[in-house]
N, C-alpha and C positions, 0 to 999 in steps of 0.2 A: 181466425185461429182456433184450433181445436181446444176443447176444454182440457185444462191441465189436471193430471191426477194428483192425489194427495202426496204420492211419492215425489213427483216433480216439484210440487210446491215446497216440500222439505228441502230439496236440493237448492232451489232458488233462495230460500230463507237461510241457507248456511253462509258462513263467512266467505267461502269461495264464490258462491252464487251472487251474493250482494256485491262483492268486489268486482266480479266480472261485469255485472250490470253497470256499476258506476264508472268503470274504465272505458266503456264504449260510448260514442257520441249518440248512437241510436240504440233503442232497446229491441233486442231480438231474443225473446225468451226461449224458443226452440234451440237456437244456436248456443245460448248460454247453458242449457241443459246438456246438450251434446258435449260442450267443452268440460263441464263438470264430470261427466261420465268418462271422457278421455283422460282427464287428469287422474282419476281414480284407477283406471285400467293401466295407465302408464306407470304409476307408482308400483303396482303389483308386478309388472313386467321388469321394472328396474331392479327390484329385489332379486328376481331370477337372474338378471345380468350380473349382479354381484356374486351370486352363487357360481355362475358359469365362469366368471373371471377367476374366482378362487381356485377352481379346478384346473383352469389353464395354467395358473401360476404353479400349483402343486405338482402338476404332471409335466412341467417344462414344455408345454405346447407352444407352437409358433403359429400365429394366425394372421392372415391378411384379409381385410374386407374392402372390396372395391365399391365405390359409389359412382355410377355414371348416370348421365341423363342430360337433357337440354339445359340451357341456361335458365336459372330461376326455377328449376324443378323441385327444389327442396332438399338437395343432397346435404348441404351443410347443416340445415335444421335437424334432419334425421340423425346425423352423426352427433350433434350436440345432445340430443335426448338420450342417445345410447350411452354416451360417455359421462354425462353430468354427475352420476352417482357412483361410478366405479373408481377403483384406485388409480389415481393419475400417474403413479410411478411405474405402472405396468401397461400403459398404452401410449401411442403417439398418433397424432393426426398429421397426415402429409398432404400438402397442397402445393406442388412444385410450381415455381414461376417458369417463364419461358427459358429454354436451355441457353447456357452461356456458349461462347465461341468454342471453348474447350469441349464442352459436352456435345456440341454439334459434330465434333470430329470423332466422337466415340461411337461404339455400338449403341444403337437406339435404346436398348433396355438397360444399359449400364447404370444410368443415374437412378433408375428405379430400384435396381438390385441393392444399391448402397443404402436404401431406406428399409430393407427387409427386417423382420422382427428377430430379436434374440429369444432365447428360451424363456417361456413364461410371459410373453409380450404379444399384444394385439396392435397391428398397424392398420389404421383406417386411411385409405386413399380417397381424398376428395378430388376426383378425376385421377386417371392413372395412365398407363401406357396406351390405353384405348383412345387417347387424344389423336393418335396417328390413324385410327380407324375412322374417325368422324370429323372432329374439329379441324385437324390439319388439312385434309384434302378439300373440305368444303371452303376453307378460307385461303387456300393456296400456300399453306405453310410447309408443305412437303411436295416432292416431285411424284409423278406417277410411279416411277421405279421404286422409290422409298416406300410408297404405300403398298405396292405389290409385294415387296420383300417382307414388310411387316405382317401382312395378311397370311403369307406363307409360313412365317416363323412363329406367330403368336401361340398357336395351339401346342406346338412342341415346347415352347418356352414355359407355358403353364403346366404342361405335363412334367417337366423337369422340376418345377416348383413343388408340385404335389408329391412326386416320387421321392423328393428329398425330405418329406415329412411335414411340410408346411400345409396348413389347412387354408384353402382359398375359397372365399365367399364373394360372389359377384352379384351386385344389385343394380338394376336400372330403374330410375325414377321417370315415369312417363306422364307428361302433361299435354293438354290440347293447345293449339295455337292461340285460341281465345284466352285461355287461362294464362299463358305466358305473357301475352300483351297486357293483361290486367296487372300481373305482378311487376312487369317492367314499369308500368305507370306508377304503381305504389312506391317502387324503389326511387324513381325520379323525384317524387314529391316528398320523400322522407329524408331530411338532412342527415339522419343517423344511418341511412342505408345507401346513400348516393355513391359511396366509394365502391359498392358492389358492381356498378354498371361500367363495363369495359367497352372498348371499341368493337370487340368481337360480339359482345351482347347486343350492341346497337344494330348490328346487321342480322341478328338471328331470325327476326320475323321475315325479313326480305329473302333470306336463304332457307326458309323453312323446308321447302320441298327437297332441296339438296341435302339437308341434314337427314330427312326421312330416307332418302335413297341410300346414303352411306350407313345409317343406323340399321336398315334392313340387311345390308350386305354384311355388317358386323354380326348380326344374329345368325344369318345363314351360314357364316363361316364356322360357327361353333358346332355345326352339324358334321363337320369333317374331323371328328375326334376331339373337339374342344369341350370346355366346361361351359354350360349354358348360363345365361343371366336369369336371375329372378326378376321379372318385370312387375313393377308395382305402379298401379294407377294412382297418380299423385295430385289430382286436381283438388282434392280436399286434404290439406296438409296433415291434419290430426289423424285421419284414417291411414295415410301413407306411413306416418311415423310408427304407428302401432304395428302395421304389417311388416315394416322393416325390422323392428325389434323381434317380433314373433319369428320371422324367417331366420334371423341370426341365432335365436335360441334353439330352433329346430336343426340348424346346420352344424352346430358344434356340440358334441356330447358332453354332458356334465351331470353331477349328482344332484338331483332335484330335492333330495331329502337332507342335504347338507345344512348344518346349522351355521348361521352367520351372526 
């Protein structure tokens, strides 16, 4: 291991540093230092998120933030870091279950529209209407015709959203097959996380190439007048969370000098 600098030693000797070391079964000092730096940077960015939300409220803005990505890519974790310090009365997290019989009889986008933000509100979708672009065709949950219609309509749908004054931010969390397998194993071995593993998740590794095919078609479709995704490399969770926050701050204008 490389010799630690005096600055790094101070980080390790702090309350956060000592707590991080004690909480892990194995001592990994470089990892601990990275985590301390991450926590410090995240706190600064979360203050900016508070400023940004205050402007959204004051200006009656309506904001939708989509998080897409493979199973275990870190969508939920990123959403939690974004929302943990902002005003809970002015945001919602939406993670819809599978559609009901009634919802299946409706226009595909209808149940998502019902979750759209009111003035001064941010809605975070932990998976969105893009289920029909990737998850549904891969797992046989929709017909080829339903998929074709979705891909034809989605860009127009999003254009109507943005033309109505709603700000739409689209983030895709990207992980490797090896990293997904590792995270699945961690989930299976942790009693506090086992609920996260679904039957769809269990087949994700087997269907990896099929997911890749439809993911690429989804990205390609945005070139036909659609809104592109911000793709974030998410193999290292802390880096991905920071990048997601930074992208959100860049995507929605706000007064950076506002007092809070």
